[in-house]
Residue, then its C-alpha position, 0 to 999 in steps of 0.5 A: m807282438a809290440r816291439q821295444n822301439r818307442v822313445t819317451p822324452f826322457g830318452d828311454i826306449v819302451t814298448p808301447p801298450a797293446g793297441s797303441p794306435a801309432r808309431g809317431d811322426c818320425f823315427g831315427n836311431r842311435g846305432c844298433l841296440h838290439d840282439d839277434a832276437g830283437r831284444i834291446v840290450r843297450q840304449w845307445r852305440s853311436r854318438a850320432w843320435i838322429t831323427c829321420r823322416l818316416a818315408f824317403k825315396g821309397r826305402r823300406r827295410p825290416l825292423m831290428q835286422p841283426g846287426r843292423y841300427t835299431e829303428l826308433f820311433f818318436l810321437d814327434e820332433a820335439t820329443a826327439f829333441a828332448a831325448g837328445h836326437r838331432p835332424c838327419g843330415e840325409c833325409r832331412w837335409h834342409d832341417y839340418q841346415r836350418f839346426r846348424g845355423c841355430w848353433p853358431a859355436l859349431l857352424g862349419r865345424p865337423v858334425a862329430e863335434l856337435d854329436a860329442v857335445l850332445q853326448a856329454e849332455r845325454v849320457a854320463a857313466p853309469g847312466r844319464p845325468v841329472p836333468p839340470r833345473a831351469r826357470l820355466d818362463g825362460l824356456p822356448d816353445g817346444s822344450f820338455i820339462a818335468l814338475d817336482a810333483a810328478p817327476d816321471r811325466a813329461w810335459l811340452k811347454y808351448g806358450a803360457a801351457l804345458f801339455p802332458w805327453s803320452l806315446d800316442g799324444y798330448g792331453a789337455p793343457m794346463a797353465s804354466p805355473p808362474g815363476a816355476t823352477v822345473r826339471l829340464l828334459t831337453p838337453p841345454s844345447l837343444v834348448a839353445v838351438l830353440k832359442r835361436g829360432y829352430r821350430v820342432d814339429i809337434h804332433v797334431s794332438g799338441p797346441p793348436k795351430g793358431m797357437r804355433g805362430 
């Protein structure tokens, strides 16, 4: 039976449909979100929302062990960014250092301060804040947005194209509407990290390699 452990660019934790072919390119966690029966009962427990490698030093663990952190899976790092997750400082040490280098205001500061900033952008009682609006042509590659015409659908912005997201990959792109103002899904602080040169990993179904620079 499929588990509720896949994360969308909106930050929602969902169950993939039967027959879904892949779990995605990376996983991460937000603390223990499940009960002893493996049911998701909360959306977060820790401010440290991280993204990890699927494989690291041969470690293996059963999924959703009682009282242990909930393993969450993402199509790719761009999706994880949109959901508000940052690189893990252990299994992705080099990526984490690149990430910290692209956040100069908190360079050298405790990671708890970084996580507090992201938490304020991700969560506001009683739920997530309304996504801010932004000009599409001012967003860096790797950002996720939603269009007013289809507010429940997420799009990856890359170059002059928008790639529709799904749990299993990206669909055929469409041209970005010139001058459009859109709902920004990727938290503003992570958009700023992208603007400063951090390059997120993108699933193979996304922009062609020649387009990625």
